[in-house]
MIKOL-874115 format. One line per 8 residues: for each residue x, y, z of C-alpha. Coordinates in steps of 0.2 Angstrom, whole numbers. Example, Ala and Ser with C-alpha at 12.3 -4.5 7.8 and 13.67 -1.06 7.14 Angstrom:
<pts>
62/-22/39  68/-5/36
</pts>
This chain:
<pts>
2/0/-1  15/13/6  23/10/-12  7/13/-22  6/29/-11  21/33/-12  18/33/-33  2/43/-30
-6/30/-36  -21/27/-24  -31/10/-25  -45/14/-19  -48/28/-32  -44/16/-46  -58/3/-38  -69/18/-38
-68/23/-57  -69/5/-61  -84/4/-50  -92/21/-58  -89/14/-75  -98/-2/-71  -112/4/-65  -113/18/-82
-111/1/-92  -127/-8/-82  -137/9/-83  -132/10/-101  -136/-10/-105  -152/-6/-97  -157/8/-107  -155/-2/-122
-165/-16/-116  -177/-3/-110  -176/6/-129  -179/-14/-139  -196/-15/-126  -203/2/-131  -198/12/-144  -195/-5/-158
-211/-12/-157  -219/-5/-168  -205/-6/-183  -202/-26/-174  -220/-30/-179  -219/-25/-197  -209/-43/-201  -228/-50/-198
-236/-42/-215  -224/-30/-223  -215/-42/-234  -231/-53/-236  -242/-39/-244  -227/-34/-258  -235/-49/-265  -250/-54/-259
-257/-35/-256  -269/-24/-269  -258/-22/-282  -250/-40/-284  -232/-43/-287  -227/-58/-300  -217/-71/-289  -203/-74/-295
-183/-73/-291  -180/-55/-297  -194/-48/-287  -190/-57/-272  -173/-49/-272  -179/-33/-277  -191/-31/-263  -179/-38/-250
-167/-27/-258  -179/-10/-258  -183/-14/-239  -165/-16/-233  -161/3/-242  -176/10/-235  -171/5/-220  -152/11/-221
-161/28/-228  -175/32/-220  -172/26/-202  -152/25/-199  -146/40/-209  -162/51/-207  -167/45/-191  -154/39/-181
-140/47/-189  -146/65/-191  -164/70/-183  -160/60/-170  -147/75/-166  -160/88/-166  -165/87/-148  -176/100/-140
-167/99/-122  -166/81/-123  -185/79/-131  -188/72/-147  -205/71/-158  -212/82/-170  -219/93/-157  -203/97/-148
-193/99/-164  -205/109/-169  -205/121/-153  -185/120/-156  -187/127/-173  -201/139/-170  -190/146/-154  -177/149/-167
-188/157/-182  -201/170/-176  -194/183/-184  -197/174/-201  -214/175/-210  -216/160/-216  -214/154/-196  -230/153/-197
-233/138/-210  -217/131/-200  -231/126/-184  -243/121/-197  -233/108/-203  -229/103/-186  -246/105/-182  -254/92/-197
-238/81/-191  -245/80/-177  -262/76/-182  -258/64/-194  -249/53/-179  -267/51/-174  -271/41/-187  -257/30/-186
-259/27/-167  -278/21/-171  -272/9/-187  -255/2/-176  -264/-9/-163  -277/-16/-177  -265/-19/-187  -251/-27/-179
-265/-39/-165  -274/-42/-178  -259/-51/-190  -252/-58/-175  -267/-66/-171  -269/-73/-189  -257/-84/-187  -269/-96/-177
-277/-99/-197  -257/-103/-199  -258/-117/-186  -274/-125/-188  -287/-119/-203  -300/-124/-190  -296/-109/-179  -300/-94/-192
-316/-90/-183  -311/-85/-169  -298/-72/-175  -307/-57/-176  -316/-61/-159  -299/-64/-150  -293/-49/-159  -306/-38/-153
-305/-47/-134  -286/-43/-133  -288/-25/-136  -300/-21/-124  -292/-29/-112  -277/-18/-117  -286/-1/-119  -294/-7/-98
-276/-7/-91  -271/7/-98  -280/18/-81  -271/4/-71  -255/9/-74  -243/-1/-87  -226/2/-74  -225/-17/-68
-231/-23/-86  -219/-12/-94  -203/-21/-84  -205/-36/-96  -208/-27/-113  -189/-27/-116  -185/-46/-111  -200/-50/-121
-196/-42/-135  -177/-46/-135  -185/-63/-135  -195/-57/-150  -180/-54/-160  -170/-64/-156  -182/-78/-161  -187/-69/-178
-168/-67/-181  -165/-87/-178  -181/-91/-190  -172/-81/-203  -153/-88/-203  -161/-107/-202  -170/-101/-219  -156/-91/-228
-144/-106/-223  -157/-116/-234  -155/-105/-250  -139/-91/-249  -143/-84/-263  -155/-71/-256  -139/-61/-246  -139/-53/-265
-151/-45/-259  -139/-34/-249  -133/-26/-267  -143/-11/-272  -141/-18/-289  -158/-28/-289  -167/-13/-280  -161/-3/-296
-164/-15/-308  -183/-18/-300  -185/-3/-306  -177/-2/-323  -189/-18/-328  -204/-16/-319  -205/3/-316  -226/4/-314
-226/-13/-303  -210/-6/-290  -220/12/-289  -236/2/-282  -223/-11/-271  -216/3/-261  -233/5/-254  -230/-9/-245
-212/-11/-245  -213/8/-233  -223/-4/-220  -203/-12/-216  -200/7/-210  -217/12/-199  -211/15/-183  -196/24/-188
-202/40/-181  -201/31/-165  -183/30/-161  -185/51/-162  -201/53/-152  -196/41/-137  -179/49/-137  -182/59/-120
-184/42/-113  -171/33/-117  -154/42/-125  -148/45/-140  -136/33/-137  -144/18/-131  -158/19/-145  -143/19/-159
-133/5/-150  -150/-5/-152  -154/-3/-170  -137/-4/-176  -131/-21/-166  -147/-29/-165  -163/-22/-172  -159/-20/-187
-149/-35/-192  -163/-46/-183  -177/-38/-195  -167/-41/-212  -162/-58/-206  -182/-63/-204  -185/-51/-220  -173/-62/-229
-177/-77/-222  -193/-75/-230  -189/-72/-243  -177/-87/-244  -195/-98/-240  -201/-91/-255  -188/-96/-266  -190/-111/-260
-208/-114/-260  -216/-99/-268  -236/-96/-268  -238/-111/-254  -230/-101/-240  -236/-82/-248  -251/-83/-235  -239/-80/-220
-223/-83/-224  -217/-76/-208  -226/-90/-198  -221/-104/-212  -204/-100/-208  -209/-110/-189  -210/-127/-191  -230/-135/-188
-226/-138/-168  -217/-120/-167  -230/-112/-174  -242/-109/-159  -228/-103/-147  -223/-90/-162  -240/-85/-162  -242/-81/-143
-224/-72/-145  -227/-63/-157  -245/-57/-150  -235/-50/-136  -226/-41/-147  -240/-34/-156  -247/-30/-139  -229/-23/-134
-230/-11/-151  -250/-5/-149  -244/1/-128  -229/11/-135  -240/20/-149  -255/24/-135  -243/30/-124  -236/43/-137
-253/47/-141  -255/54/-121  -238/62/-122  -241/71/-139  -257/76/-131  -249/83/-116  -237/93/-128  -252/99/-138
-261/103/-122  -246/113/-114  -241/122/-130  -259/127/-133  -266/116/-146  -278/108/-135  -289/113/-123  -287/104/-107
-289/86/-104  -289/76/-86  -273/69/-84  -268/54/-73  -252/49/-67  -250/31/-67  -232/30/-61  -227/39/-42
-211/36/-48  -211/42/-66  -216/57/-73  -221/52/-92  -230/39/-87  -249/46/-87  -266/42/-96  -279/54/-103
-295/44/-102  -305/55/-115  -288/49/-128  -287/32/-121  -307/28/-126  -309/38/-141  -293/25/-149  -303/11/-141
-318/14/-149  -309/20/-168  -298/3/-166  -310/-11/-162  -320/0/-177  -307/-2/-189  -305/-21/-186  -323/-24/-184
-324/-17/-203  -308/-21/-212  -308/-39/-204  -292/-43/-210  -275/-39/-207  -271/-36/-226  -287/-23/-227  -279/-13/-213
-261/-14/-223  -272/-3/-236  -276/9/-223  -258/9/-215  -245/19/-223  -250/34/-229  -251/43/-212  -232/39/-209
-227/42/-224  -234/60/-223  -227/63/-207  -211/57/-212  -211/69/-228  -216/86/-217  -200/79/-207  -191/83/-221
-198/99/-224  -195/102/-205  -175/96/-207  -173/107/-221  -175/121/-209  -164/116/-196  -152/112/-206  -151/130/-215
-157/140/-200  -152/131/-183  -136/121/-189  -132/132/-202  -127/118/-216  -118/123/-230  -128/122/-245  -117/109/-255
-117/98/-239  -136/99/-236  -144/99/-254  -137/82/-261  -143/75/-243  -159/83/-242  -162/77/-262  -159/60/-257
-172/59/-241  -186/68/-252  -186/57/-268  -186/44/-257  -199/50/-246  -210/58/-260  -209/42/-271  -216/34/-254
-232/46/-251  -234/44/-269  -235/27/-270  -247/25/-255  -260/39/-261  -265/24/-273  -270/14/-258  -283/29/-252
-300/20/-260  -296/6/-253  -294/12/-234  -279/26/-236  -294/38/-233  -296/35/-215  -280/42/-209  -282/56/-220
-299/61/-213  -293/59/-196  -280/70/-198  -288/81/-207  -300/82/-192  -290/82/-180  -278/96/-189  -297/107/-187
-299/104/-171  -281/109/-164  -280/124/-178  -299/130/-172  -293/129/-153  -275/139/-154  -283/153/-167  -300/153/-155
-289/154/-139  -279/170/-148  -293/177/-151  -301/177/-133  -286/182/-127  -286/197/-139  -304/204/-135  -301/201/-117
-287/213/-120  -294/226/-129  -306/230/-116  -291/229/-100  -289/241/-88  -269/247/-87  -262/241/-70  -256/257/-63
-274/265/-66  -283/251/-58  -270/250/-44  -269/268/-40  -288/269/-39  -295/253/-33  -283/250/-19  -287/267/-10
-304/267/-12  -309/248/-9  -309/237/8  -296/227/10  -299/212/20  -287/200/27  -278/186/16  -272/183/-2
-279/183/-19  -273/175/-33  -281/179/-49  -280/168/-63  -275/176/-79  -268/170/-97  -259/187/-100  -248/194/-92
-254/215/-94  -268/224/-89  -283/219/-76  -289/201/-74  -308/201/-77  -309/192/-63  -305/204/-53  -315/220/-59
-331/207/-58  -326/202/-41  -322/220/-36  -339/225/-44  -351/212/-34  -340/209/-17  -333/228/-13  -317/222/-7
-301/218/-10  -288/207/0  -271/212/6  -261/205/-3  -267/201/-22  -259/191/-35  -259/193/-53  -255/175/-58
-250/167/-78  -243/153/-80  -234/151/-96  -228/135/-107  -212/137/-114  -204/129/-131  -193/118/-121  -196/102/-113
-191/107/-95  -190/123/-85  -181/121/-69  -186/127/-51  -175/142/-51  -180/150/-65  -198/146/-65  -206/160/-56
-206/179/-60  -210/191/-49  -214/208/-49  -221/222/-36  -231/232/-43  -237/241/-26  -249/244/-13  -251/224/-9
-253/220/-28  -241/208/-37  -240/202/-54  -233/183/-54  -228/173/-69  -224/152/-69  -215/145/-82  -215/128/-87
-209/116/-99  -222/109/-111  -219/88/-103  -223/95/-87  -240/98/-79  -241/116/-70  -244/112/-49  -247/130/-47
-249/126/-26  -232/118/-26  -226/135/-36  -231/145/-22  -222/137/-9  -207/143/-17  -212/158/-20  -201/173/-9
-202/194/-9  -220/197/-9  -222/195/11  -226/181/22  -226/163/13  -241/158/7  -252/148/18  -266/139/7
-280/141/21  -278/158/19  -277/157/-2  -291/162/-11  -290/158/-29  -303/169/-43  -305/160/-59  -314/167/-75
-325/155/-86  -329/166/-101  -344/160/-111  -343/161/-129  -357/173/-141  -352/167/-159  -352/185/-172  -349/189/-187
-333/199/-182  -321/195/-192  -310/180/-184  -317/163/-185  -331/155/-197  -347/153/-186  -344/135/-190  -327/137/-183
-332/147/-168  -347/135/-163  -331/118/-162  -321/132/-152  -337/133/-140  -339/116/-139  -320/113/-134  -323/125/-122
-337/121/-114  -330/100/-114  -311/108/-106  -307/104/-90  -310/116/-75  -294/126/-73  -297/123/-55  -289/101/-57
-277/106/-72  -268/117/-60  -269/109/-44  -281/121/-36  -286/116/-19  -304/112/-21  -310/122/-5  -301/140/-11
-309/142/-28  -322/155/-35  -324/155/-53  -334/171/-59  -341/170/-76  -341/182/-91  -346/182/-110  -333/187/-123
-339/188/-142  -325/182/-155
</pts>
């Protein structure tokens, strides 16, 4: 020990560093496993139907070696260009303080380009991409679960009548457990998906060994020749090939939960190889057996005795994929509410330890109804795949437009670097989007319809909210005038009054109404505004901004990130500089509830005003949203024309 110390080496320090390194590796490994379980569920279940649909879908493709190699080659290079290069390598660098997803990217870009004339166009693009996500979140559970359960008919054709009821029961159970919280079940997601990916990779490798010629598909020559020899069938096949990359956007959206590195490692070294081995195994199977295995090449990879266990494993993977999409819908909805694109909805936390695990009843039951209707109307996964893809490719194409702004405005890339890269992305995603438009008559209209309905609701709420704030601001009395007159004339009573207001200037209507009817003012009056910034998280030390207006009046602004939930009582406990500490028993909260009167004023068309009024009536009260104590709240009504 003395020798070590004499030479300036502390063995205990080496051990500590080594232990720290092991702990860090263990934490990274845990995140990698978690990412495999949550992030890759959607893209991981694509082998159930993607390869089959290119040959047996709505646009039949001749089953021969050239076409099989061409399709596999297209799938591989699509994964490399769309998933690996575009999302994993480039877009995942665009994190908004660690968070990803269309709204996070939109907030990041919009925060940097507010002076640009075209910033409103960027916002609308981001909102439409979000709207398309809701259509995707309805189709994904339906097609994933249905395609997994259809393996029953491969195992035993007599079980075919049980497929539809089984799928409905599984989906009903899936949506029912959302309110109970999935944090306990989620612990098994990673191991289950690890087993699933290892299984499908092993089945693929066994098939490849029997027909190694399928490995030629790695050569892009076969994809190019597919287009040169059969341009129209190749173009139509893109509508099914793109199913192999559905779920790519989840890598970016879930970056905040797992981090950039674990997702990249999971994709490059585990998920991508497993998927390609399975797709190539399916291609090799069709080389050997032709149309006999075309009904379900995924399940035909397994021997008869293993098909039923494979159905069970695939169904679990489909449930996990569906769970990820449902949780994503909750998360996107929360972000949309915080950024002002949706009315307040009731949000329940299902985990005391994980802030991101939330449950929104209205979204959950709405999704459940639509998913069950999709299953009952379309009947088979093959029919559903006709509706699947257009929402995903639309969102991917919009991501290209946002990426263009990102590269030129935020990252300042030189044009000779960015232009060729963007050209490749626009050509690839544009081809996929165009090919999916051919599926509109067969079901592609559904996600487009959902997307346009949601887009209308989001933009109507955002526009209506701004109009209401403008109308209230028009008649607002300046604060200095009010303080000078009211403070001297009104009777002051003990306690604190907190008046919630959406604007941080002028006198809140609730304060004027209270003074008019009750003719008193509290000793301490707080004009409180809660603002949501274009960042995921606002730290505690930067949350409160207090201004002393004189004579017992204070203006307080609380700032939160769009991934956080406002908790006004908790924030008030940390406020200093305006007298004694806040005590809820001595504090009253005054809220204004507006009743809209549709009018001919130049704001919105009358039909949109009625939609906005309906959304306002059904919004959760500010009392619940801001977690105010129910016995300390006073609501005062007012009428507003927009």
